[in-house]
PDB file of the backbone (N, CA, C, O) and the ligand in Angstrom, with CONECT records:
HET     ZN  A 101       1
ATOM      1  N   UNK A   1     -11.033  13.683   4.712  1.00  0.00           N
ATOM      2  CA  UNK A   1     -11.429  12.346   5.102  1.00  0.00           C
ATOM      3  C   UNK A   1     -10.770  12.006   6.431  1.00  0.00           C
ATOM      4  O   UNK A   1      -9.626  12.374   6.696  1.00  0.00           O
ATOM      5  N   UNK A   2     -11.523  11.300   7.249  1.00  0.00           N
ATOM      6  CA  UNK A   2     -10.990  10.872   8.537  1.00  0.00           C
ATOM      7  C   UNK A   2     -10.702   9.377   8.458  1.00  0.00           C
ATOM      8  O   UNK A   2     -11.568   8.599   8.058  1.00  0.00           O
ATOM      9  N   UNK A   3      -9.511   8.977   8.830  1.00  0.00           N
ATOM     10  CA  UNK A   3      -9.135   7.562   8.794  1.00  0.00           C
ATOM     11  C   UNK A   3      -9.083   7.018  10.209  1.00  0.00           C
ATOM     12  O   UNK A   3      -8.603   7.682  11.127  1.00  0.00           O
ATOM     13  N   UNK A   4      -9.589   5.788  10.376  1.00  0.00           N
ATOM     14  CA  UNK A   4      -9.502   5.140  11.681  1.00  0.00           C
ATOM     15  C   UNK A   4      -8.847   3.781  11.507  1.00  0.00           C
ATOM     16  O   UNK A   4      -8.837   3.219  10.412  1.00  0.00           O
ATOM     17  N   UNK A   5      -8.315   3.274  12.570  1.00  0.00           N
ATOM     18  CA  UNK A   5      -7.631   1.984  12.549  1.00  0.00           C
ATOM     19  C   UNK A   5      -8.639   0.859  12.781  1.00  0.00           C
ATOM     20  O   UNK A   5      -9.377   0.866  13.766  1.00  0.00           O
ATOM     21  N   UNK A   6      -8.659  -0.113  11.856  1.00  0.00           N
ATOM     22  CA  UNK A   6      -9.549  -1.264  12.018  1.00  0.00           C
ATOM     23  C   UNK A   6      -9.245  -1.978  13.351  1.00  0.00           C
ATOM     24  O   UNK A   6     -10.164  -2.376  14.067  1.00  0.00           O
ATOM     25  N   UNK A   7      -7.973  -2.133  13.670  1.00  0.00           N
ATOM     26  CA  UNK A   7      -7.589  -2.840  14.896  1.00  0.00           C
ATOM     27  C   UNK A   7      -8.010  -2.062  16.138  1.00  0.00           C
ATOM     28  O   UNK A   7      -8.441  -2.660  17.124  1.00  0.00           O
ATOM     29  N   UNK A   8      -7.890  -0.732  16.102  1.00  0.00           N
ATOM     30  CA  UNK A   8      -8.313   0.064  17.263  1.00  0.00           C
ATOM     31  C   UNK A   8      -9.801  -0.083  17.512  1.00  0.00           C
ATOM     32  O   UNK A   8     -10.228  -0.139  18.665  1.00  0.00           O
ATOM     33  N   UNK A   9     -10.602  -0.145  16.452  1.00  0.00           N
ATOM     34  CA  UNK A   9     -12.050  -0.335  16.611  1.00  0.00           C
ATOM     35  C   UNK A   9     -12.325  -1.688  17.245  1.00  0.00           C
ATOM     36  O   UNK A   9     -13.152  -1.801  18.150  1.00  0.00           O
ATOM     37  N   UNK A  10     -11.626  -2.721  16.766  1.00  0.00           N
ATOM     38  CA  UNK A  10     -11.815  -4.067  17.334  1.00  0.00           C
ATOM     39  C   UNK A  10     -11.420  -4.108  18.810  1.00  0.00           C
ATOM     40  O   UNK A  10     -12.115  -4.714  19.626  1.00  0.00           O
ATOM     41  N   UNK A  11     -10.303  -3.461  19.149  1.00  0.00           N
ATOM     42  CA  UNK A  11      -9.851  -3.452  20.538  1.00  0.00           C
ATOM     43  C   UNK A  11     -10.862  -2.738  21.430  1.00  0.00           C
ATOM     44  O   UNK A  11     -11.093  -3.150  22.567  1.00  0.00           O
ATOM     45  N   UNK A  12     -11.462  -1.666  20.912  1.00  0.00           N
ATOM     46  CA  UNK A  12     -12.458  -0.932  21.688  1.00  0.00           C
ATOM     47  C   UNK A  12     -13.696  -1.788  21.931  1.00  0.00           C
ATOM     48  O   UNK A  12     -14.241  -1.805  23.035  1.00  0.00           O
ATOM     49  N   UNK A  13     -14.138  -2.500  20.892  1.00  0.00           N
ATOM     50  CA  UNK A  13     -15.334  -3.336  21.021  1.00  0.00           C
ATOM     51  C   UNK A  13     -15.123  -4.447  22.044  1.00  0.00           C
ATOM     52  O   UNK A  13     -16.051  -4.814  22.765  1.00  0.00           O
ATOM     53  N   UNK A  14     -13.900  -4.985  22.109  1.00  0.00           N
ATOM     54  CA  UNK A  14     -13.625  -6.086  23.047  1.00  0.00           C
ATOM     55  C   UNK A  14     -13.825  -5.662  24.499  1.00  0.00           C
ATOM     56  O   UNK A  14     -14.084  -6.499  25.363  1.00  0.00           O
ATOM     57  N   UNK A  15     -13.707  -4.376  24.762  1.00  0.00           N
ATOM     58  CA  UNK A  15     -13.848  -3.892  26.134  1.00  0.00           C
ATOM     59  C   UNK A  15     -15.251  -3.373  26.435  1.00  0.00           C
ATOM     60  O   UNK A  15     -15.487  -2.793  27.495  1.00  0.00           O
ATOM     61  N   UNK A  16     -16.177  -3.581  25.510  1.00  0.00           N
ATOM     62  CA  UNK A  16     -17.566  -3.169  25.737  1.00  0.00           C
ATOM     63  C   UNK A  16     -18.397  -4.398  26.073  1.00  0.00           C
ATOM     64  O   UNK A  16     -18.030  -5.514  25.704  1.00  0.00           O
ATOM     65  N   UNK A  17     -19.527  -4.202  26.777  1.00  0.00           N
ATOM     66  CA  UNK A  17     -20.324  -5.355  27.225  1.00  0.00           C
ATOM     67  C   UNK A  17     -21.244  -5.938  26.144  1.00  0.00           C
ATOM     68  O   UNK A  17     -22.461  -5.964  26.322  1.00  0.00           O
ATOM     69  N   UNK A  18     -20.677  -6.401  25.039  1.00  0.00           N
ATOM     70  CA  UNK A  18     -21.468  -7.071  24.014  1.00  0.00           C
ATOM     71  C   UNK A  18     -21.500  -8.562  24.308  1.00  0.00           C
ATOM     72  O   UNK A  18     -20.576  -9.105  24.913  1.00  0.00           O
ATOM     73  N   UNK A  19     -22.582  -9.229  23.871  1.00  0.00           N
ATOM     74  CA  UNK A  19     -22.599 -10.693  23.962  1.00  0.00           C
ATOM     75  C   UNK A  19     -21.575 -11.235  22.973  1.00  0.00           C
ATOM     76  O   UNK A  19     -21.152 -10.515  22.068  1.00  0.00           O
ATOM     77  N   UNK A  20     -21.173 -12.484  23.131  1.00  0.00           N
ATOM     78  CA  UNK A  20     -20.187 -13.072  22.227  1.00  0.00           C
ATOM     79  C   UNK A  20     -20.691 -13.083  20.789  1.00  0.00           C
ATOM     80  O   UNK A  20     -19.930 -12.866  19.845  1.00  0.00           O
ATOM     81  N   UNK A  21     -21.988 -13.340  20.642  1.00  0.00           N
ATOM     82  CA  UNK A  21     -22.559 -13.373  19.292  1.00  0.00           C
ATOM     83  C   UNK A  21     -22.525 -11.970  18.674  1.00  0.00           C
ATOM     84  O   UNK A  21     -22.121 -11.801  17.524  1.00  0.00           O
ATOM     85  N   UNK A  22     -22.950 -10.976  19.446  1.00  0.00           N
ATOM     86  CA  UNK A  22     -22.913  -9.603  18.922  1.00  0.00           C
ATOM     87  C   UNK A  22     -21.480  -9.184  18.594  1.00  0.00           C
ATOM     88  O   UNK A  22     -21.227  -8.538  17.577  1.00  0.00           O
ATOM     89  N   UNK A  23     -20.542  -9.564  19.475  1.00  0.00           N
ATOM     90  CA  UNK A  23     -19.147  -9.200  19.235  1.00  0.00           C
ATOM     91  C   UNK A  23     -18.640  -9.849  17.942  1.00  0.00           C
ATOM     92  O   UNK A  23     -17.937  -9.212  17.158  1.00  0.00           O
ATOM     93  N   UNK A  24     -18.998 -11.113  17.726  1.00  0.00           N
ATOM     94  CA  UNK A  24     -18.558 -11.797  16.508  1.00  0.00           C
ATOM     95  C   UNK A  24     -19.153 -11.135  15.261  1.00  0.00           C
ATOM     96  O   UNK A  24     -18.474 -10.974  14.247  1.00  0.00           O
ATOM     97  N   UNK A  25     -20.428 -10.755  15.353  1.00  0.00           N
ATOM     98  CA  UNK A  25     -21.075 -10.082  14.218  1.00  0.00           C
ATOM     99  C   UNK A  25     -20.370  -8.753  13.943  1.00  0.00           C
ATOM    100  O   UNK A  25     -20.105  -8.409  12.792  1.00  0.00           O
ATOM    101  N   UNK A  26     -20.069  -8.008  15.017  1.00  0.00           N
ATOM    102  CA  UNK A  26     -19.378  -6.724  14.840  1.00  0.00           C
ATOM    103  C   UNK A  26     -17.991  -6.920  14.227  1.00  0.00           C
ATOM    104  O   UNK A  26     -17.598  -6.174  13.330  1.00  0.00           O
ATOM    105  N   UNK A  27     -17.250  -7.920  14.708  1.00  0.00           N
ATOM    106  CA  UNK A  27     -15.892  -8.164  14.185  1.00  0.00           C
ATOM    107  C   UNK A  27     -15.944  -8.553  12.706  1.00  0.00           C
ATOM    108  O   UNK A  27     -15.129  -8.089  11.908  1.00  0.00           O
ATOM    109  N   UNK A  28     -16.906  -9.405  12.346  1.00  0.00           N
ATOM    110  CA  UNK A  28     -17.043  -9.802  10.937  1.00  0.00           C
ATOM    111  C   UNK A  28     -17.425  -8.603  10.067  1.00  0.00           C
ATOM    112  O   UNK A  28     -16.958  -8.462   8.937  1.00  0.00           O
ATOM    113  N   UNK A  29     -18.284  -7.744  10.618  1.00  0.00           N
ATOM    114  CA  UNK A  29     -18.693  -6.550   9.870  1.00  0.00           C
ATOM    115  C   UNK A  29     -17.494  -5.628   9.660  1.00  0.00           C
ATOM    116  O   UNK A  29     -17.293  -5.097   8.568  1.00  0.00           O
ATOM    117  N   UNK A  30     -16.710  -5.444  10.706  1.00  0.00           N
ATOM    118  CA  UNK A  30     -15.527  -4.569  10.598  1.00  0.00           C
ATOM    119  C   UNK A  30     -14.548  -5.133   9.572  1.00  0.00           C
ATOM    120  O   UNK A  30     -13.963  -4.381   8.792  1.00  0.00           O
ATOM    121  N   UNK A  31     -14.369  -6.460   9.571  1.00  0.00           N
ATOM    122  CA  UNK A  31     -13.456  -7.074   8.598  1.00  0.00           C
ATOM    123  C   UNK A  31     -13.952  -6.935   7.162  1.00  0.00           C
ATOM    124  O   UNK A  31     -13.149  -6.939   6.229  1.00  0.00           O
ATOM    125  N   UNK A  32     -15.259  -6.814   6.976  1.00  0.00           N
ATOM    126  CA  UNK A  32     -15.810  -6.776   5.615  1.00  0.00           C
ATOM    127  C   UNK A  32     -15.881  -5.365   5.035  1.00  0.00           C
ATOM    128  O   UNK A  32     -16.152  -5.199   3.846  1.00  0.00           O
ATOM    129  N   UNK A  33     -15.644  -4.362   5.855  1.00  0.00           N
ATOM    130  CA  UNK A  33     -15.738  -2.979   5.381  1.00  0.00           C
ATOM    131  C   UNK A  33     -14.550  -2.671   4.472  1.00  0.00           C
ATOM    132  O   UNK A  33     -13.406  -2.924   4.848  1.00  0.00           O
ATOM    133  N   UNK A  34     -14.805  -2.128   3.279  1.00  0.00           N
ATOM    134  CA  UNK A  34     -13.694  -1.780   2.387  1.00  0.00           C
ATOM    135  C   UNK A  34     -12.786  -0.731   3.030  1.00  0.00           C
ATOM    136  O   UNK A  34     -13.230   0.082   3.841  1.00  0.00           O
ATOM    137  N   UNK A  35     -11.546  -0.765   2.663  1.00  0.00           N
ATOM    138  CA  UNK A  35     -10.590   0.184   3.229  1.00  0.00           C
ATOM    139  C   UNK A  35      -9.943   1.010   2.119  1.00  0.00           C
ATOM    140  O   UNK A  35      -9.976   0.640   0.945  1.00  0.00           O
ATOM    141  N   UNK A  36      -9.375   2.098   2.506  1.00  0.00           N
ATOM    142  CA  UNK A  36      -8.548   2.876   1.593  1.00  0.00           C
ATOM    143  C   UNK A  36      -7.159   2.942   2.181  1.00  0.00           C
ATOM    144  O   UNK A  36      -6.980   2.976   3.399  1.00  0.00           O
ATOM    145  N   UNK A  37      -6.193   2.958   1.311  1.00  0.00           N
ATOM    146  CA  UNK A  37      -4.816   3.060   1.782  1.00  0.00           C
ATOM    147  C   UNK A  37      -4.404   4.526   1.734  1.00  0.00           C
ATOM    148  O   UNK A  37      -4.682   5.230   0.763  1.00  0.00           O
ATOM    149  N   UNK A  38      -3.751   4.968   2.775  1.00  0.00           N
ATOM    150  CA  UNK A  38      -3.295   6.351   2.817  1.00  0.00           C
ATOM    151  C   UNK A  38      -2.348   6.595   1.641  1.00  0.00           C
ATOM    152  O   UNK A  38      -1.465   5.785   1.360  1.00  0.00           O
ATOM    153  N   UNK A  39      -2.547   7.727   0.961  1.00  0.00           N
ATOM    154  CA  UNK A  39      -1.723   8.008  -0.219  1.00  0.00           C
ATOM    155  C   UNK A  39      -0.260   8.207   0.178  1.00  0.00           C
ATOM    156  O   UNK A  39       0.057   8.958   1.101  1.00  0.00           O
ATOM    157  N   UNK A  40       0.612   7.518  -0.538  1.00  0.00           N
ATOM    158  CA  UNK A  40       2.043   7.642  -0.265  1.00  0.00           C
ATOM    159  C   UNK A  40       2.583   8.907  -0.937  1.00  0.00           C
ATOM    160  O   UNK A  40       2.028   9.382  -1.928  1.00  0.00           O
ATOM    161  N   UNK A  41       3.648   9.430  -0.394  1.00  0.00           N
ATOM    162  CA  UNK A  41       4.309  10.584  -0.989  1.00  0.00           C
ATOM    163  C   UNK A  41       5.770  10.252  -1.212  1.00  0.00           C
ATOM    164  O   UNK A  41       6.414   9.626  -0.369  1.00  0.00           O
ATOM    165  N   UNK A  42       6.282  10.672  -2.344  1.00  0.00           N
ATOM    166  CA  UNK A  42       7.676  10.399  -2.660  1.00  0.00           C
ATOM    167  C   UNK A  42       8.144  11.389  -3.726  1.00  0.00           C
ATOM    168  O   UNK A  42       7.493  12.402  -3.980  1.00  0.00           O
ATOM    169  N   UNK A  43       9.263  11.085  -4.333  1.00  0.00           N
ATOM    170  CA  UNK A  43       9.794  11.922  -5.417  1.00  0.00           C
ATOM    171  C   UNK A  43      10.242  11.025  -6.547  1.00  0.00           C
ATOM    172  O   UNK A  43      10.737   9.923  -6.312  1.00  0.00           O
ATOM    173  N   UNK A  44      10.072  11.490  -7.778  1.00  0.00           N
ATOM    174  CA  UNK A  44      10.521  10.734  -8.936  1.00  0.00           C
ATOM    175  C   UNK A  44      12.026  10.503  -8.868  1.00  0.00           C
ATOM    176  O   UNK A  44      12.782  11.382  -8.453  1.00  0.00           O
ATOM    177  N   UNK A  45      12.448   9.320  -9.276  1.00  0.00           N
ATOM    178  CA  UNK A  45      13.869   9.066  -9.501  1.00  0.00           C
ATOM    179  C   UNK A  45      14.098   9.392 -10.974  1.00  0.00           C
ATOM    180  O   UNK A  45      13.549   8.728 -11.853  1.00  0.00           O
ATOM    181  N   UNK A  46      14.902  10.407 -11.240  1.00  0.00           N
ATOM    182  CA  UNK A  46      15.124  10.819 -12.631  1.00  0.00           C
ATOM    183  C   UNK A  46      16.241   9.970 -13.217  1.00  0.00           C
ATOM    184  O   UNK A  46      17.391  10.055 -12.786  1.00  0.00           O
ATOM    185  N   UNK A  47      15.894   9.154 -14.200  1.00  0.00           N
ATOM    186  CA  UNK A  47      16.866   8.273 -14.850  1.00  0.00           C
ATOM    187  C   UNK A  47      17.534   8.977 -16.020  1.00  0.00           C
ATOM    188  O   UNK A  47      18.714   8.766 -16.301  1.00  0.00           O
ATOM    189  N   UNK A  48      16.750   9.828 -16.705  1.00  0.00           N
ATOM    190  CA  UNK A  48      17.317  10.545 -17.844  1.00  0.00           C
ATOM    191  C   UNK A  48      16.602  11.877 -18.001  1.00  0.00           C
ATOM    192  O   UNK A  48      15.381  11.922 -18.153  1.00  0.00           O
ATOM    193  N   UNK A  49      17.372  12.963 -17.965  1.00  0.00           N
ATOM    194  CA  UNK A  49      16.789  14.291 -18.149  1.00  0.00           C
ATOM    195  C   UNK A  49      16.725  14.591 -19.633  1.00  0.00           C
ATOM    196  O   UNK A  49      17.463  14.006 -20.426  1.00  0.00           O
ATOM    197  N   UNK A  50      15.836  15.508 -20.009  1.00  0.00           N
ATOM    198  CA  UNK A  50      15.736  15.851 -21.426  1.00  0.00           C
ATOM    199  C   UNK A  50      17.032  16.467 -21.936  1.00  0.00           C
ATOM    200  O   UNK A  50      17.691  17.233 -21.234  1.00  0.00           O
ATOM    201  N   UNK A  51      17.380  16.124 -23.152  1.00  0.00           N
ATOM    202  CA  UNK A  51      18.617  16.662 -23.740  1.00  0.00           C
ATOM    203  C   UNK A  51      18.258  17.457 -24.983  1.00  0.00           C
ATOM    204  O   UNK A  51      18.130  16.893 -26.070  1.00  0.00           O
ATOM    205  N   UNK A  52      18.096  18.759 -24.827  1.00  0.00           N
ATOM    206  CA  UNK A  52      17.821  19.652 -25.942  1.00  0.00           C
ATOM    207  C   UNK A  52      16.629  19.208 -26.782  1.00  0.00           C
ATOM    208  O   UNK A  52      16.014  18.177 -26.509  1.00  0.00           O
ATOM    209  N   UNK A  53      16.318  19.978 -27.781  1.00  0.00           N
ATOM    210  CA  UNK A  53      15.245  19.612 -28.707  1.00  0.00           C
ATOM    211  C   UNK A  53      13.885  19.512 -28.054  1.00  0.00           C
ATOM    212  O   UNK A  53      13.750  19.530 -26.830  1.00  0.00           O
ATOM    213  N   UNK A  54      12.898  19.408 -28.893  1.00  0.00           N
ATOM    214  CA  UNK A  54      11.519  19.275 -28.420  1.00  0.00           C
ATOM    215  C   UNK A  54      10.904  18.064 -29.101  1.00  0.00           C
ATOM    216  O   UNK A  54      11.325  17.752 -30.215  1.00  0.00           O
ATOM    217  N   UNK A  55       9.962  17.372 -28.534  1.00  0.00           N
ATOM    218  CA  UNK A  55       9.499  17.596 -27.169  1.00  0.00           C
ATOM    219  C   UNK A  55      10.514  17.101 -26.155  1.00  0.00           C
ATOM    220  O   UNK A  55      11.326  16.218 -26.427  1.00  0.00           O
ATOM    221  N   UNK A  56      10.436  17.714 -24.953  1.00  0.00           N
ATOM    222  CA  UNK A  56      11.331  17.287 -23.882  1.00  0.00           C
ATOM    223  C   UNK A  56      10.888  15.918 -23.383  1.00  0.00           C
ATOM    224  O   UNK A  56       9.708  15.690 -23.115  1.00  0.00           O
ATOM    225  N   UNK A  57      11.828  15.036 -23.266  1.00  0.00           N
ATOM    226  CA  UNK A  57      11.508  13.683 -22.821  1.00  0.00           C
ATOM    227  C   UNK A  57      12.311  13.325 -21.584  1.00  0.00           C
ATOM    228  O   UNK A  57      13.537  13.427 -21.544  1.00  0.00           O
ATOM    229  N   UNK A  58      11.566  12.904 -20.584  1.00  0.00           N
ATOM    230  CA  UNK A  58      12.168  12.475 -19.336  1.00  0.00           C
ATOM    231  C   UNK A  58      12.007  10.965 -19.231  1.00  0.00           C
ATOM    232  O   UNK A  58      11.063  10.399 -19.781  1.00  0.00           O
ATOM    233  N   UNK A  59      12.916  10.319 -18.535  1.00  0.00           N
ATOM    234  CA  UNK A  59      12.720   8.923 -18.153  1.00  0.00           C
ATOM    235  C   UNK A  59      12.853   8.892 -16.647  1.00  0.00           C
ATOM    236  O   UNK A  59      13.902   9.222 -16.094  1.00  0.00           O
ATOM    237  N   UNK A  60      11.776   8.492 -15.988  1.00  0.00           N
ATOM    238  CA  UNK A  60      11.728   8.541 -14.524  1.00  0.00           C
ATOM    239  C   UNK A  60      11.263   7.194 -13.976  1.00  0.00           C
ATOM    240  O   UNK A  60      10.666   6.378 -14.678  1.00  0.00           O
ATOM    241  N   UNK A  61      11.559   7.000 -12.707  1.00  0.00           N
ATOM    242  CA  UNK A  61      11.157   5.767 -12.033  1.00  0.00           C
ATOM    243  C   UNK A  61      10.438   6.123 -10.744  1.00  0.00           C
ATOM    244  O   UNK A  61      10.881   6.987  -9.988  1.00  0.00           O
ATOM    245  N   UNK A  62       9.322   5.445 -10.502  1.00  0.00           N
ATOM    246  CA  UNK A  62       8.589   5.633  -9.245  1.00  0.00           C
ATOM    247  C   UNK A  62       9.277   4.789  -8.171  1.00  0.00           C
ATOM    248  O   UNK A  62       9.427   3.580  -8.348  1.00  0.00           O
ATOM    249  N   UNK A  63       9.700   5.407  -7.052  1.00  0.00           N
ATOM    250  CA  UNK A  63      10.388   4.644  -6.008  1.00  0.00           C
ATOM    251  C   UNK A  63       9.452   3.710  -5.235  1.00  0.00           C
ATOM    252  O   UNK A  63       9.918   2.826  -4.515  1.00  0.00           O
ATOM    253  N   UNK A  64       8.142   3.901  -5.378  1.00  0.00           N
ATOM    254  CA  UNK A  64       7.193   3.069  -4.624  1.00  0.00           C
ATOM    255  C   UNK A  64       6.835   1.804  -5.404  1.00  0.00           C
ATOM    256  O   UNK A  64       6.965   0.697  -4.881  1.00  0.00           O
ATOM    257  N   UNK A  65       6.386   1.958  -6.654  1.00  0.00           N
ATOM    258  CA  UNK A  65       5.975   0.776  -7.428  1.00  0.00           C
ATOM    259  C   UNK A  65       7.077   0.306  -8.379  1.00  0.00           C
ATOM    260  O   UNK A  65       6.947  -0.745  -9.008  1.00  0.00           O
ATOM    261  N   UNK A  66       8.168   1.085  -8.488  1.00  0.00           N
ATOM    262  CA  UNK A  66       9.353   0.721  -9.279  1.00  0.00           C
ATOM    263  C   UNK A  66       9.091   0.715 -10.785  1.00  0.00           C
ATOM    264  O   UNK A  66       9.892   0.165 -11.541  1.00  0.00           O
ATOM    265  N   UNK A  67       7.978   1.321 -11.237  1.00  0.00           N
ATOM    266  CA  UNK A  67       7.703   1.391 -12.677  1.00  0.00           C
ATOM    267  C   UNK A  67       8.533   2.508 -13.299  1.00  0.00           C
ATOM    268  O   UNK A  67       8.699   3.578 -12.714  1.00  0.00           O
ATOM    269  N   UNK A  68       9.051   2.238 -14.499  1.00  0.00           N
ATOM    270  CA  UNK A  68       9.792   3.241 -15.247  1.00  0.00           C
ATOM    271  C   UNK A  68       8.868   3.827 -16.304  1.00  0.00           C
ATOM    272  O   UNK A  68       8.163   3.095 -16.998  1.00  0.00           O
ATOM    273  N   UNK A  69       8.876   5.149 -16.421  1.00  0.00           N
ATOM    274  CA  UNK A  69       7.964   5.841 -17.335  1.00  0.00           C
ATOM    275  C   UNK A  69       8.734   6.820 -18.205  1.00  0.00           C
ATOM    276  O   UNK A  69       9.754   7.371 -17.791  1.00  0.00           O
ATOM    277  N   UNK A  70       8.231   7.027 -19.414  1.00  0.00           N
ATOM    278  CA  UNK A  70       8.751   8.073 -20.285  1.00  0.00           C
ATOM    279  C   UNK A  70       7.718   9.199 -20.283  1.00  0.00           C
ATOM    280  O   UNK A  70       6.538   8.971 -20.549  1.00  0.00           O
ATOM    281  N   UNK A  71       8.170  10.400 -19.982  1.00  0.00           N
ATOM    282  CA  UNK A  71       7.268  11.539 -19.855  1.00  0.00           C
ATOM    283  C   UNK A  71       7.679  12.607 -20.853  1.00  0.00           C
ATOM    284  O   UNK A  71       8.856  12.952 -20.961  1.00  0.00           O
ATOM    285  N   UNK A  72       6.693  13.128 -21.583  1.00  0.00           N
ATOM    286  CA  UNK A  72       6.973  14.159 -22.576  1.00  0.00           C
ATOM    287  C   UNK A  72       6.582  15.551 -22.114  1.00  0.00           C
ATOM    288  O   UNK A  72       6.918  16.545 -22.759  1.00  0.00           O
ATOM    289  N   UNK A  73       5.875  15.622 -21.003  1.00  0.00           N
ATOM    290  CA  UNK A  73       5.383  16.919 -20.552  1.00  0.00           C
ATOM    291  C   UNK A  73       6.527  17.833 -20.123  1.00  0.00           C
ATOM    292  O   UNK A  73       7.636  17.380 -19.839  1.00  0.00           O
ATOM    293  N   UNK A  74       6.225  19.141 -20.083  1.00  0.00           N
ATOM    294  CA  UNK A  74       7.234  20.088 -19.636  1.00  0.00           C
ATOM    295  C   UNK A  74       7.560  19.883 -18.159  1.00  0.00           C
ATOM    296  O   UNK A  74       8.702  20.060 -17.735  1.00  0.00           O
ATOM    297  N   UNK A  75       6.542  19.505 -17.378  1.00  0.00           N
ATOM    298  CA  UNK A  75       6.763  19.291 -15.957  1.00  0.00           C
ATOM    299  C   UNK A  75       6.476  17.833 -15.612  1.00  0.00           C
ATOM    300  O   UNK A  75       5.659  17.172 -16.252  1.00  0.00           O
ATOM    301  N   UNK A  76       7.154  17.363 -14.605  1.00  0.00           N
ATOM    302  CA  UNK A  76       6.925  15.986 -14.176  1.00  0.00           C
ATOM    303  C   UNK A  76       5.531  15.848 -13.586  1.00  0.00           C
ATOM    304  O   UNK A  76       4.999  16.776 -12.977  1.00  0.00           O
ATOM    305  N   UNK A  77       4.963  14.689 -13.776  1.00  0.00           N
ATOM    306  CA  UNK A  77       3.620  14.443 -13.267  1.00  0.00           C
ATOM    307  C   UNK A  77       3.573  14.546 -11.756  1.00  0.00           C
ATOM    308  O   UNK A  77       4.526  14.205 -11.055  1.00  0.00           O
ATOM    309  N   UNK A  78       2.413  15.035 -11.264  1.00  0.00           N
ATOM    310  CA  UNK A  78       2.244  15.221  -9.828  1.00  0.00           C
ATOM    311  C   UNK A  78       1.967  13.892  -9.115  1.00  0.00           C
ATOM    312  O   UNK A  78       2.265  13.740  -7.930  1.00  0.00           O
ATOM    313  N   UNK A  79       1.389  12.925  -9.859  1.00  0.00           N
ATOM    314  CA  UNK A  79       1.075  11.626  -9.270  1.00  0.00           C
ATOM    315  C   UNK A  79       1.611  10.520 -10.171  1.00  0.00           C
ATOM    316  O   UNK A  79       1.636  10.677 -11.392  1.00  0.00           O
ATOM    317  N   UNK A  80       2.036   9.412  -9.590  1.00  0.00           N
ATOM    318  CA  UNK A  80       2.424   8.253 -10.388  1.00  0.00           C
ATOM    319  C   UNK A  80       1.139   7.648 -10.955  1.00  0.00           C
ATOM    320  O   UNK A  80       0.229   7.325 -10.192  1.00  0.00           O
ATOM    321  N   UNK A  81       1.046   7.488 -12.280  1.00  0.00           N
ATOM    322  CA  UNK A  81      -0.179   6.929 -12.867  1.00  0.00           C
ATOM    323  C   UNK A  81      -0.331   5.435 -12.581  1.00  0.00           C
ATOM    324  O   UNK A  81      -1.400   4.871 -12.815  1.00  0.00           O
ATOM    325  N   UNK A  82       0.699   4.802 -12.088  1.00  0.00           N
ATOM    326  CA  UNK A  82       0.636   3.345 -11.826  1.00  0.00           C
ATOM    327  C   UNK A  82       0.126   3.035 -10.415  1.00  0.00           C
ATOM    328  O   UNK A  82      -0.676   2.121 -10.229  1.00  0.00           O
ATOM    329  N   UNK A  83       0.596   3.802  -9.423  1.00  0.00           N
ATOM    330  CA  UNK A  83       0.231   3.470  -8.036  1.00  0.00           C
ATOM    331  C   UNK A  83      -0.404   4.636  -7.291  1.00  0.00           C
ATOM    332  O   UNK A  83      -0.869   4.455  -6.166  1.00  0.00           O
ATOM    333  N   UNK A  84      -0.438   5.824  -7.882  1.00  0.00           N
ATOM    334  CA  UNK A  84      -1.111   6.955  -7.239  1.00  0.00           C
ATOM    335  C   UNK A  84      -0.271   7.716  -6.232  1.00  0.00           C
ATOM    336  O   UNK A  84      -0.765   8.647  -5.596  1.00  0.00           O
ATOM    337  N   UNK A  85       0.994   7.338  -6.076  1.00  0.00           N
ATOM    338  CA  UNK A  85       1.853   8.065  -5.135  1.00  0.00           C
ATOM    339  C   UNK A  85       1.958   9.534  -5.546  1.00  0.00           C
ATOM    340  O   UNK A  85       2.167   9.852  -6.717  1.00  0.00           O
ATOM    341  N   UNK A  86       1.808  10.427  -4.555  1.00  0.00           N
ATOM    342  CA  UNK A  86       1.941  11.873  -4.814  1.00  0.00           C
ATOM    343  C   UNK A  86       3.415  12.207  -4.858  1.00  0.00           C
ATOM    344  O   UNK A  86       4.173  11.874  -3.948  1.00  0.00           O
ATOM    345  N   UNK A  87       3.806  12.868  -5.929  1.00  0.00           N
ATOM    346  CA  UNK A  87       5.207  13.187  -6.113  1.00  0.00           C
ATOM    347  C   UNK A  87       5.498  14.638  -5.795  1.00  0.00           C
ATOM    348  O   UNK A  87       4.842  15.537  -6.321  1.00  0.00           O
ATOM    349  N   UNK A  88       6.484  14.872  -4.932  1.00  0.00           N
ATOM    350  CA  UNK A  88       6.920  16.225  -4.634  1.00  0.00           C
ATOM    351  C   UNK A  88       7.936  16.670  -5.672  1.00  0.00           C
ATOM    352  O   UNK A  88       8.405  15.879  -6.491  1.00  0.00           O
ATOM    353  N   UNK A  89       8.259  17.930  -5.619  1.00  0.00           N
ATOM    354  CA  UNK A  89       9.259  18.469  -6.561  1.00  0.00           C
ATOM    355  C   UNK A  89      10.562  18.685  -5.839  1.00  0.00           C
ATOM    356  O   UNK A  89      10.583  19.170  -4.708  1.00  0.00           O
ATOM    357  N   UNK A  90      11.641  18.330  -6.482  1.00  0.00           N
ATOM    358  CA  UNK A  90      12.961  18.542  -5.881  1.00  0.00           C
ATOM    359  C   UNK A  90      13.376  19.985  -6.038  1.00  0.00           C
ATOM    360  O   UNK A  90      14.460  20.367  -5.597  1.00  0.00           O
TER     361      UNK A  90
HETATM  362 ZN    ZN A 101       4.217   4.308  -8.672  1.00  0.00          ZN2+
END
């Protein structure tokens, strides 16, 4: 996916020879276009590591949305299920 800056598009349009009405229509159109936020990347804050026994239980915190989660999987989740942040491995 290619991401562009809404403000850069507006700045470019301001320097083109559009009528004021056309420019206003273009600016309103640009403001109404849905956006996506670039996916954040971070690492889990491990609050509690598994202590023997099965299933292994982790208690982790997402540093972006600050949600605390209990995880039973063998490996930590690749993405925060609350905010979608991609988690790297330490
Ligand atoms: Zn999160």
